[in-house]
N, C-alpha and C positions, 0 to 999 in steps of 0.2 A: 504494499499500499504505499502511495506517496501523497504528499500534501504540499501546497505552496505555503509561502511564509505567512500570508493572511489567515490561512486555515489554521496554521499552528497557533496564532494568536488567539483565535476565536475558540479553539479546542480547549483552551484552559477552563471553559465553563461547562464541558460536556458531562463531566462527573459531578457537577454542582460546585463543585468546589474549584549709500552710506555716507555721510556728511559729519560735521562736527557738532555735537550736542551731548549733553549729559542727560539721561532719562531719569528724572527725579519723580518720585511718586509718593502717595499719600500715607498717612499714618493710619493704622487700623485701630479704631476705638469703638467701643460698644455703641452700636446705633449710628455710627458715622458712615457716610458714603465713601467709596474709594475716591481719591483725589490726588492729582499731580501737584506737587509742590515745586516752586521754581528752583532750579539748580543754582548753588552758590558759586559754582565754578565749572568751567568745561575744560577737559584735556585738550591739548594740542599736539600736532605731530612735531617731529625733531626739528623741523625747518622753522617752527614758530617760536614764540617766547612762552615760558611757564606763566601760568596764571597765578595771581596771588591767592594763597590759602592761609587759613588760620591755624592749620595743623601741619605737622611734618608730612611731607609726601615724598615717596621714592620714585625716581624716574627709571622705569625698566627699559633699558636698551634703546635709549633715544626717545621713548615716549614719556610724556609728563603724566604723572599720576594725578587722579582726581582728588579732591578734598577728601581727607580720611573721615570715616564716621567712627563711632564707639567700637563697632565690630565691622570687620571687612571679610567679605566672603567671595572666593573666586569659584566660578561655575563653568564646568566643561562637561560635554556629553558626546555620545555617539563617536567614539575614537576609532572604530574598526574600519578596516578596508573589505577586500573580497573574502569570501568564505575561506577559512583556513589560513589567512594571512598572519605571519608572525612579525610583520613590520608595520610601520605607521606613516601616514602621509606628513608632509613637510609642516603643515599647519599644526599638527599634534605635536611635533618635536619643538616647534616655535613656541607653542603655549606652555609646555613643560619647562622650557628654558626661561621664560618670562615670569612665570607665576611667582617665584621666590622674591623677585625684586618688587613686586607690588606689596609684599609683606602681608598676605591674608592670614586671618586667624584660623580659618577653615577653608578647605577646598571641598567643593561638593561636585559629585559625579552623577550625570543623569542616565548612566546605563550604557550598554554595548561597549565594554571594554576590549573584548575580543570578538572574532568573527565566527562564532559557532552557529548552531541550530541548522545543521545539515546532516542528513543520515549518512552522507558519503564520507564524513570526517571520522577517522579512526580515533580511538582513545589516545594513541600516541601523538596524533596531530593536535588534538585539543590541549594536551599537556604542553606541546611545543608552543601553542598560542599563548598560554599562560606565562611560559618562560619568557617569550618575547614581551609580553606586558610587563613583566617584572624587570626586564633589562631596560626597556624604554621609558616605562612610566612608573611602575610600582617603587622600584628602588630609588629613582631620582627624587621623587615625592617624599618618600620616607626619610631619606637623608636630610631634607629640609627641616624635619620635625613638625611640619604643618599637619594638623589632623586632617584625614581624608575620609569624608563621609560619602558613601556612594549607594546607589540603588542597582540591583541586578537587572539587566535588559534581556530581551528575548534572545539575543545572539550570545549572551553569556551563559545563560541557564534557564531556557525557557520552561515555564511552569505548565505547558500544554499537556493535557491528559489524554490517554486513550479512553475508549469506551468502557474499558474495565477499570478505569481509575489509576492507571500506572503512568509515570512520567515518560513521555515520548522521547525525551532527550536526558536519560538518567545519567549518561556518562558526563553530559555537560554539567549537570547539578552535582554530581559527586566530585568532580575535579575543580569546579568553582569553589565548593565548600573546602576542599583539602587545600587549596591555594590560600584562602583567606584566613583559615584557621591554624596555618603553619605558624610556629613561633617567631619565625624570622620575618613574618609579613604583617606585624602589628600596624594598623592604620592610625595608632596614636589618638584613639577616641576615648573620651570620658563615657563609658557606657552607662546607661540606666538599666536597660534590659537587653541582654545580648543572647537570650535563649534561642532565638530564630536566626541569629546571625550566620551567613551574611545575607540571608533572604529578607528578613524583617527584624528590625531592632530599633531602639532608641538611643540617644545620646544627648548630652548637653555640653555647652561650651559658652563661657562668657555671657551667662544669663539668657541664652537662647536655647529652647528645647527642640530637638529635631526627632521626627519620626520618619522612618523609612519603611516602606511596604513593598511587597513583591507584586509589582505591576507589570511583570514580564509578559502577561497575556491580558486579554480584554476583561477577564473576571478574576477579581481578588476573592479568595475563598471567604466564605461567610465567617468562619472562626477566626480569620485574620482580621476582617472588619471589626468584629467584637473585641479582639485584642487591641486594635487601634483606638477605638472609642474608649476602652478602659485606660489605656496608656494616656490618652489626651486628657482625660478626666482626672488623672492622678494629681496629687498635691504638688509633685515635682514639676509636672507640666504646666499646671495652672499658676504656679508662683513665679514661673519665668516671665521675663519681660516680653518675650516673643515666642511664637511657636511656628516652625516651618516643616512642612511635610515634603517628602521626595519620593517619586515613583517614575518608572520608566514611560509608561503609556499615559498620555494626557487625559484630562476629562472630556475635552472637546476638540474637535478637529480644526486645524489651522493650516495644513499643507496640502498641496496638490498631490493627488495620488494616495493620500492617507486619510481621505475624508470618507471612510466606510466604517461601519460598526465594529468590525474586527480590530480596528486600528486605534480605537479609543476605549476607555473604561466603560464597561456596561453600567447602567443605572448611575449615570454621571451626576444627575441632579441630587439624588439621595446622598451620594458621596460628598458632593459639595456642601450640601446642608449640614452634614455631620461635622465636617471640617469647620464650617462657620460657627456651628454650636459651640465648639471648644476654642473659638477664638484663634484658629490657625490664620496666620498672617498671608502666607504664600504656599502655594503648591508648585514645586519645581518638577519639571518633567523633560524627557527627551523624546526619541522615537520618531517624531515628525520632521526633524532635520531642518526646521525652520524657525527662525527667531521671531517670537512675538510676545511682548510684555502686555498682559491683558488683565481684565477682572470679569468675574461673573458674580454679580451681587457684591457681597463685601469681601469675597476671597480673590486674592491676587494670584495670577497664574503666569509663571514664567516658563515659556516654552522655548527651549534652547535649540539652537541649530547644531548640525554636526560639525565637529572639528575634523573627522575622518572623511571617508568617501561619501558621496551622494547628498550634498545639501539640496533642498527642495525649495521651489517657489511657494510663497504663501498664496493662499485662497484670496480672492478679491484684490489681487495685486499684479502689477506688471514688472515689479522689481526682479532682477536676476537673483537666483540663489546665492547665498554667501555663508561662509563658516564664521563662527563666532566663539568668543570667550567673554564672559560677563563678569564684571567686578561690582559687587554689591556693597555699599557702604550703609550701615544701620545706625540710626539714632534711637537709642534705647529709651530716652525720656519721652520722646513723642511717638514711639513705636513706628517709625517711618523708615523707609529705605529709598536709596538713590542708586540707580543703575548706570554704570558706564560699560557699553558693550562694544567690543572691538571686532571689526571685520579682520580676521586673522590672515587673510591673504594680503590685504593692503595696509594693515594696521591704522586705518582710519577708524574713528568712532562712529558708530551707527546713529544717524538721526532719526529718532522715533517719529518724527512727523512725516517721514516719508513712508511709514507703514500704514496699512489700511486702518481706517477709524474703527472698524468693526469687521468681524468675520463670521459668517453664517455657515454652520455645518449640519450634518444629518441629524444631530441630537441637541441642537441649541446654538446660541451664538455667544460670542464674547466681544467685549469692547476694549479697544486699546486703553491703556492705564489712565491717560489723561482726558478720556472722553467719558461723559456721563449720559445716562438715558436722556436726561432733558436736553443735551446738546445735539441730539440726533435730528436730522431733517425728516420730513415726512417720507421722502423717498428711502432714506436708510431705515426708517422703521418698518416700512413695507417690504424690505429686501428679504427674499426667500432663498432657500438653499438650492443650488444647482450643482449637481455632481461635477467634478472636475474631469471624469473620465467615464 
């Protein structure tokens, strides 16, 4: 029996189980609507002059850093190339080289660190991919001492199940778990709950609580959703200044060719409502290979582009696809965040105003972070979903 990649994502439920601008956005407060706040500074490329900042900023390799927040987070995702590849594209190497100079407090990974999820790959080849990851990404990041919080992608260790309830990619799952639980591969995280690590777990750092779940397929198992709700309701989560959730598949579609139900999380509205209930500030996802900072209700959604192969165009947009790395600066007092997102091919900063004001997908719509429902025109309000293919 053979399946295409989309079927693998959907099978998780069978057994039930670029210009110059800094994107600044709103504080999440109880009852408050998402709102972009003006950026206090914008990075410039090496040929320009550094902006004035009130806090120390490190300039990585010719780029001027944005003004630093109380906490800085670097976000990377979808690092892999072709099936079975043990090497990485130039933008991945560039990102790993640049990250330490930004001095992030945490690096978050949106999944797809290796290029598995193919029945043709032997156990030995899967092992070789993780050795390649260790050589090019794992070891260099670990040597910086920066905590690395990551989610598992479908190409890392798909949770797709057969009709009998067994993992279709059990070798992928076993070797992913073996790599991350090896004593020498400590991601430097301050775990709160690591019983399900590396597939689902929680950690905290500098007054931010992070929840990572296994969104490697379109269906998160019911018992894991219950675990997530219990974790987010816990005193340690609720006493944190901010809560961030991370998973590979997004809640809503944003990319051409990924706007189908198997490519997004099932029952997205219910999941979004649950995350909002426990005051999760942002849900970080990968998989769609397209950068789009958005919100759905009070929940902010950071859709990351691929650093590796295959960046995709956004729905409702004529922009060419591009690869990204995002630097998030957090103000804990106001519970607000500010994005500076780099096109990693040109090293220019992405101008968020070039992105669509809203995107309508098969299960709902999301608005760009600085756009509110009241800002929409009549034509935008009446926009309906049109499949991209």
